[in-house]
C-alpha positions in Angstrom: 13.3 -70.4 -14.0 15.7 -67.8 -16.6 14.7 -64.4 -17.6 13.2 -64.8 -21.3 14.7 -61.6 -23.3 10.8 -60.9 -24.6 9.7 -58.8 -22.0 11.0 -60.0 -19.0 8.9 -62.9 -18.5 10.1 -66.1 -17.3 9.3 -69.7 -18.7 9.2 -72.9 -17.2 11.5 -75.6 -18.1 8.8 -77.6 -19.5 8.4 -75.0 -22.3 12.4 -74.4 -23.5 11.6 -78.6 -23.9 11.3 -79.7 -26.9 7.6 -81.1 -28.0 9.6 -85.4 -28.8 11.3 -84.7 -24.7 7.4 -83.6 -22.7 5.6 -86.5 -24.8 8.6 -89.2 -23.8 8.5 -88.3 -20.3 4.8 -88.1 -20.1 5.0 -91.6 -22.0 7.1 -93.0 -19.3 4.8 -91.3 -16.3 2.3 -93.3 -18.3 3.6 -96.1 -18.8 4.7 -96.3 -14.8 1.3 -97.4 -13.8 -0.5 -100.2 -15.0 -4.0 -99.3 -15.4 -2.7 -96.1 -17.4 -1.1 -98.0 -19.1 -3.8 -100.2 -20.3 -5.5 -98.0 -20.7 -4.0 -95.8 -22.8 -3.5 -99.0 -25.1 -6.9 -99.7 -25.5 -8.4 -96.0 -26.5 -5.4 -95.4 -28.9 -5.3 -98.7 -30.6 -1.8 -99.4 -30.0 0.0 -102.5 -28.7 3.3 -102.7 -26.7 5.6 -103.4 -29.9 4.0 -101.0 -32.6 4.5 -98.3 -28.6 8.1 -99.4 -28.8 8.7 -99.4 -31.9 6.7 -95.1 -32.4 8.7 -94.1 -29.6 10.7 -91.8 -32.6 7.4 -91.5 -34.6 5.4 -87.7 -34.2 2.2 -89.6 -34.6 2.8 -92.3 -31.6 4.2 -89.3 -28.9 1.2 -87.1 -30.5 -1.1 -89.6 -29.5 0.3 -90.5 -26.0 -0.6 -86.5 -25.3 -3.6 -86.9 -26.8 -4.3 -89.9 -24.5 -4.0 -87.3 -21.4 -5.6 -84.2 -23.1 -8.5 -86.2 -23.5 -8.9 -87.4 -19.8 -7.7 -83.4 -17.9 -6.6 -85.3 -13.8 -4.0 -87.5 -16.0 -3.0 -84.4 -18.2 -3.1 -82.2 -14.8 -1.0 -85.8 -12.7 1.5 -86.1 -15.5 2.2 -82.0 -16.2 3.1 -82.4 -12.6 5.5 -85.1 -12.2 7.3 -84.0 -15.0 7.6 -80.3 -13.7 5.8 -79.0 -16.8 2.1 -78.0 -17.2 -0.8 -78.4 -18.7 -0.9 -76.2 -21.5 2.6 -77.0 -22.4 1.9 -80.2 -22.8 -1.3 -79.7 -25.0 1.6 -76.8 -26.8 3.5 -80.4 -27.9 0.7 -82.7 -29.2 0.0 -79.4 -31.2 3.3 -79.6 -32.5 3.8 -82.7 -33.1 0.6 -83.2 -35.0 2.4 -80.3 -37.5 
């Protein structure tokens, strides 16, 4: 952690990562588990080809984070795994949607 110039608060690394970077890390975490990956595809309506083609598309990346946001246990587990916080993932999702 590094000190922030604003009021001396410290922020985790995840809070300084770009939303697309967090989303790609979350996507990799999601796809590492076959059952979770299948659920992502089923619930988002994406297929593997659309997912591959859309890795630079903010809407696709936002959908991945939305998928995690809709299932809190996965959101928390993903955040822990990628050294982030659930709040940072939700913020990234909102920023990608803007």
